[in-house]
C-alpha positions in Angstrom: 0.0 0.0 0.0 2.9 2.3 0.7 4.0 2.0 -2.9 0.5 3.0 -4.1 0.4 6.1 -1.9 3.9 7.1 -2.9 2.9 6.8 -6.6 -0.1 8.9 -5.9 2.0 11.5 -4.1 4.4 11.7 -7.1 1.4 12.1 -9.4 0.0 14.9 -7.3 3.4 16.6 -7.2 3.7 16.4 -11.0 0.2 17.7 -11.3 1.1 20.8 -9.2 4.3 21.2 -11.1 2.2 21.4 -14.2 -0.1 24.0 -12.5 3.1 26.0 -11.8 4.0 26.0 -15.5 0.5 26.9 -16.6 0.1 29.7 -14.1 3.6 31.2 -14.2 4.6 30.7 -17.9 1.5 29.9 -20.0 -1.2 32.1 -18.4 -1.2 34.7 -21.2 -0.7 32.0 -23.9 -3.6 30.3 -25.7 -3.0 27.1 -23.6 -3.3 29.0 -20.4 -6.3 31.1 -21.5 -8.1 28.0 -22.7 -7.3 25.9 -19.6 -8.5 28.5 -17.1 -11.4 29.8 -19.3 -10.1 33.3 -19.1 -12.3 36.1 -20.7 -9.7 37.5 -23.0 -6.0 37.9 -23.6 -6.1 41.4 -22.1 -7.7 39.9 -18.9 -4.9 37.3 -18.8 -2.3 40.1 -19.1 -3.9 42.1 -16.3 -3.9 39.1 -14.0 -0.6 37.5 -14.9 1.2 38.6 -11.7 -1.6 37.1 -9.6 -1.5 33.9 -11.6 2.3 33.7 -11.3 1.9 34.0 -7.5 -0.6 31.1 -7.6 1.8 29.1 -9.7 4.6 29.6 -7.2 2.4 28.3 -4.4 1.6 25.3 -6.4 5.3 24.7 -6.9 5.9 24.9 -3.2 3.1 22.3 -2.7 4.8 20.0 -5.3 8.2 20.5 -3.7 6.8 19.8 -0.2 5.4 16.5 -1.4 8.6 15.4 -3.1 10.6 16.5 0.0 8.3 14.3 2.2 9.1 11.3 0.0 12.8 12.0 -0.1 13.1 12.2 3.7 10.4 9.5 4.1 8.2 11.5 6.4 4.5 10.6 6.1 3.4 13.4 8.4 4.8 16.0 6.0 3.1 14.3 3.2 -0.2 14.4 5.1 0.3 18.1 5.8 0.8 19.0 2.2 -2.1 16.7 1.0 -4.4 18.5 3.5 -3.2 21.9 2.2 -3.9 20.8 -1.4 -7.3 19.4 -0.5 -8.4 22.6 1.2 -7.0 24.7 -1.6 -9.0 22.7 -4.2 -12.2 22.8 -2.1 -11.9 26.6 -1.7 -11.0 27.0 -5.3 -14.0 25.0 -6.5 -16.3 26.9 -4.1 -14.9 30.4 -4.9 -14.8 30.0 -8.7 -17.9 27.8 -8.9 -16.0 25.3 -11.0 -16.5 21.9 -9.6 -13.9 20.4 -11.9 -11.3 22.1 -9.8 -12.3 19.9 -6.9 -12.0 16.7 -9.0 -8.6 17.7 -10.5 -7.0 19.1 -7.3 -8.7 17.9 -4.2 -10.0 14.5 -5.0 -6.5 12.9 -5.7 -5.2 14.4 -2.4 -8.3 13.2 -0.5 -8.0 9.7 -1.9 -4.3 9.6 -1.0 -5.1 10.7 2.5 -7.7 8.0 2.9 -5.2 5.4 1.7 -2.6 6.6 4.1 -4.9 6.5 7.1 -6.5 3.1 6.3 -3.4 1.1 5.3 
């Protein structure tokens, strides 16, 4: 079961690394605009600093998860998985985009459940 949870943690870290790339580097590009359903290129330009900040936070979440695996500390994994779950729940609520919950929170919640029931 530990192997499965570690694989899920790596998957979630990769996912958040991808969010970093989308938000920090592709926000104003067609891929970023389409992915986040932005109103226009000008809106993307106006909000790119905020998006880059979001991307940086996603990078920290990914780094924290990978760090927890490197030092083999499950408590650190749990902390970052809870942070990700809460961020996804709040993001889905505040943007009224339920897919955000499924993309961000659900994998973290499933991993937390596996950790606690192994």
